[in-house]
Z-matrix of the N, CA and C atoms (Angstrom, degrees):
N
C 1 1.427
C 2 1.527 1 111.61
N 3 1.356 2 114.48 1 -26.77
C 4 1.453 3 117.84 2 178.59
C 5 1.495 4 112.63 3 -63.31
N 6 1.302 5 115.69 4 -32.66
C 7 1.548 6 120.26 5 179.37
C 8 1.512 7 111.21 6 -59.64
N 9 1.416 8 114.54 7 -40.77
C 10 1.496 9 115.13 8 -178.93
C 11 1.517 10 111.43 9 -67.69
N 12 1.348 11 120.34 10 -27.61
C 13 1.393 12 123.09 11 -179.82
C 14 1.535 13 112.32 12 -73.96
N 15 1.280 14 120.48 13 -23.69
C 16 1.443 15 124.62 14 -176.08
C 17 1.558 16 111.36 15 -90.13
N 18 1.264 17 117.61 16 -2.69
C 19 1.456 18 121.62 17 178.45
C 20 1.478 19 117.45 18 103.80
N 21 1.352 20 115.73 19 -1.40
C 22 1.447 21 118.23 20 178.12
C 23 1.523 22 106.48 21 -91.40
N 24 1.265 23 116.23 22 161.40
C 25 1.498 24 122.69 23 176.01
C 26 1.519 25 110.60 24 -87.83
N 27 1.280 26 116.31 25 177.69
C 28 1.460 27 118.70 26 179.31
C 29 1.546 28 111.03 27 -66.88
N 30 1.303 29 114.77 28 -26.59
C 31 1.489 30 119.66 29 178.85
C 32 1.566 31 110.30 30 -74.51
N 33 1.323 32 116.59 31 -16.89
C 34 1.449 33 118.58 32 175.02
C 35 1.534 34 115.98 33 99.73
N 36 1.327 35 115.88 34 13.49
C 37 1.469 36 117.91 35 -179.88
C 38 1.517 37 111.50 36 -124.35
N 39 1.334 38 116.09 37 152.04
C 40 1.444 39 120.10 38 179.13
C 41 1.543 40 111.04 39 -72.31
N 42 1.284 41 116.61 40 138.49
C 43 1.444 42 118.53 41 178.93
C 44 1.571 43 106.17 42 -69.08
N 45 1.319 44 116.13 43 139.92
C 46 1.457 45 123.11 44 -177.64
C 47 1.546 46 109.28 45 -79.79
N 48 1.323 47 113.61 46 153.96
C 49 1.478 48 119.79 47 171.72
C 50 1.531 49 110.19 48 -64.68
N 51 1.295 50 120.28 49 149.71
C 52 1.475 51 120.12 50 178.04
C 53 1.549 52 110.00 51 -57.64
N 54 1.310 53 114.71 52 144.47
C 55 1.479 54 122.17 53 -175.96
C 56 1.520 55 106.78 54 -67.57
N 57 1.305 56 117.68 55 126.74
C 58 1.442 57 121.44 56 -178.60
C 59 1.530 58 111.04 57 -72.18
N 60 1.299 59 117.72 58 -21.61
C 61 1.472 60 121.02 59 179.63
C 62 1.525 61 111.30 60 -62.71
N 63 1.306 62 115.90 61 -33.55
C 64 1.494 63 120.64 62 176.74
C 65 1.538 64 109.61 63 -64.13
N 66 1.278 65 115.81 64 -45.02
C 67 1.480 66 118.48 65 179.95
C 68 1.565 67 109.80 66 -63.99
N 69 1.244 68 117.29 67 -43.53
C 70 1.511 69 121.96 68 179.25
C 71 1.537 70 107.83 69 -60.85
N 72 1.310 71 118.85 70 -44.76
C 73 1.398 72 125.16 71 -178.35
C 74 1.526 73 110.41 72 -62.35
N 75 1.322 74 117.81 73 -45.20
C 76 1.424 75 121.45 74 -179.50
C 77 1.579 76 109.71 75 -64.88
N 78 1.324 77 117.10 76 -41.70
C 79 1.453 78 117.98 77 177.92
C 80 1.503 79 112.64 78 -65.09
N 81 1.324 80 118.01 79 -37.81
C 82 1.426 81 122.29 80 175.69
C 83 1.538 82 113.00 81 -61.42
N 84 1.378 83 116.99 82 -41.55
C 85 1.425 84 122.85 83 -178.87
C 86 1.532 85 106.58 84 -68.26
N 87 1.324 86 120.32 85 -39.37
C 88 1.440 87 121.16 86 179.03
C 89 1.523 88 113.79 87 -64.94
N 90 1.373 89 115.06 88 -39.11
C 91 1.516 90 118.92 89 174.32
C 92 1.475 91 109.14 90 -65.31
N 93 1.312 92 122.18 91 -45.10
C 94 1.408 93 123.45 92 -175.72
C 95 1.547 94 111.86 93 -62.10
N 96 1.379 95 116.99 94 -41.85
C 97 1.439 96 120.49 95 176.33
C 98 1.554 97 111.81 96 -62.90
N 99 1.336 98 114.41 97 -43.49
C 100 1.455 99 119.37 98 -178.77
C 101 1.538 100 111.04 99 -60.22
N 102 1.381 101 115.57 100 -48.33
C 103 1.453 102 119.90 101 -179.97
C 104 1.563 103 111.60 102 -68.13
N 105 1.326 104 115.11 103 -33.89
C 106 1.474 105 116.83 104 -178.65
C 107 1.442 106 108.69 105 -64.48
N 108 1.320 107 119.82 106 -40.08
C 109 1.510 108 122.08 107 -178.53
C 110 1.474 109 109.92 108 -66.72
N 111 1.380 110 116.72 109 -39.11
C 112 1.494 111 119.13 110 179.43
C 113 1.512 112 110.72 111 -68.59
N 114 1.377 113 115.59 112 -34.26
C 115 1.456 114 118.98 113 179.75
C 116 1.522 115 110.10 114 -69.36
N 117 1.323 116 118.93 115 -40.76
C 118 1.441 117 120.78 116 178.94
C 119 1.501 118 111.97 117 -68.49
N 120 1.326 119 118.85 118 -34.92
C 121 1.464 120 118.99 119 174.36
C 122 1.557 121 111.05 120 -65.03
N 123 1.304 122 117.82 121 -41.17
C 124 1.429 123 122.32 122 176.30
C 125 1.540 124 110.96 123 -61.62
N 126 1.319 125 115.66 124 -44.49
C 127 1.486 126 120.08 125 177.05
C 128 1.486 127 113.28 126 -62.41
N 129 1.337 128 117.67 127 -37.30
C 130 1.445 129 119.49 128 176.41
C 131 1.471 130 111.37 129 -61.94
N 132 1.359 131 118.20 130 -42.82
C 133 1.406 132 123.18 131 178.20
C 134 1.502 133 112.55 132 -62.57
N 135 1.347 134 117.99 133 -42.81
C 136 1.487 135 120.53 134 175.33
C 137 1.525 136 111.06 135 -65.30
N 138 1.291 137 119.35 136 -36.69
C 139 1.434 138 121.00 137 175.67
C 140 1.520 139 112.38 138 -59.94
N 141 1.348 140 115.97 139 -45.85
C 142 1.405 141 119.89 140 179.67
C 143 1.461 142 113.00 141 -64.89
N 144 1.314 143 118.99 142 -38.75
C 145 1.490 144 120.45 143 172.84
C 146 1.524 145 113.09 144 -61.22
N 147 1.334 146 115.66 145 -44.29
C 148 1.412 147 119.09 146 -178.47
C 149 1.559 148 111.67 147 -67.44
N 150 1.307 149 116.45 148 -37.75
C 151 1.459 150 121.16 149 177.23
C 152 1.469 151 110.92 150 -62.83
N 153 1.362 152 116.57 151 -45.28
C 154 1.446 153 120.97 152 177.18
C 155 1.511 154 111.99 153 -61.04
N 156 1.344 155 117.27 154 -44.85
C 157 1.464 156 122.13 155 178.19
C 158 1.462 157 113.17 156 -54.57
N 159 1.398 158 110.89 157 -50.45
C 160 1.528 159 119.06 158 -177.53
C 161 1.531 160 111.34 159 -63.21
N 162 1.384 161 114.13 160 -38.34
C 163 1.497 162 116.73 161 179.81
C 164 1.540 163 109.92 162 -66.16
N 165 1.344 164 115.25 163 -42.96
C 166 1.488 165 118.80 164 178.24
C 167 1.504 166 111.15 165 -62.69
N 168 1.329 167 118.09 166 -42.62
C 169 1.376 168 122.03 167 179.69
C 170 1.529 169 113.98 168 -60.97
N 171 1.320 170 115.57 169 -44.47
C 172 1.480 171 123.80 170 -175.18
C 173 1.523 172 107.39 171 -72.29
N 174 1.349 173 120.11 172 -42.81
C 175 1.462 174 121.05 173 -169.23
C 176 1.524 175 110.80 174 -99.96
N 177 1.356 176 118.54 175 -21.57
C 178 1.440 177 122.19 176 -176.28
C 179 1.470 178 111.66 177 75.61
N 180 1.334 179 119.38 178 10.71
C 181 1.432 180 124.17 179 179.54
C 182 1.526 181 108.77 180 -111.60
N 183 1.320 182 115.90 181 130.62
C 184 1.468 183 122.23 182 179.88
C 185 1.514 184 110.47 183 -72.89
N 186 1.276 185 116.78 184 131.07
C 187 1.510 186 122.05 185 179.24
C 188 1.495 187 107.07 186 -95.63
N 189 1.358 188 115.91 187 138.67
C 190 1.469 189 120.41 188 173.81
C 191 1.500 190 112.98 189 -66.35
N 192 1.284 191 116.17 190 148.24
C 193 1.535 192 117.83 191 172.68
C 194 1.501 193 111.80 192 -68.85
N 195 1.333 194 114.98 193 132.74
C 196 1.484 195 118.55 194 -178.99
C 197 1.482 196 110.95 195 -108.69
């Protein structure tokens, strides 16, 4: 029981520090999700501009900005 009090486990080895690769991977995933949402918002804006341009070109009528 004295082993458990000194920080070793019952198997007799010190628990290792958490793997830093997991932290780096989580940060990378958070950044990708953040930038993906920004990219999709920008893409939606470009699609709206293109749709408006094509509608104006086809009909000759200017569309109001929405």
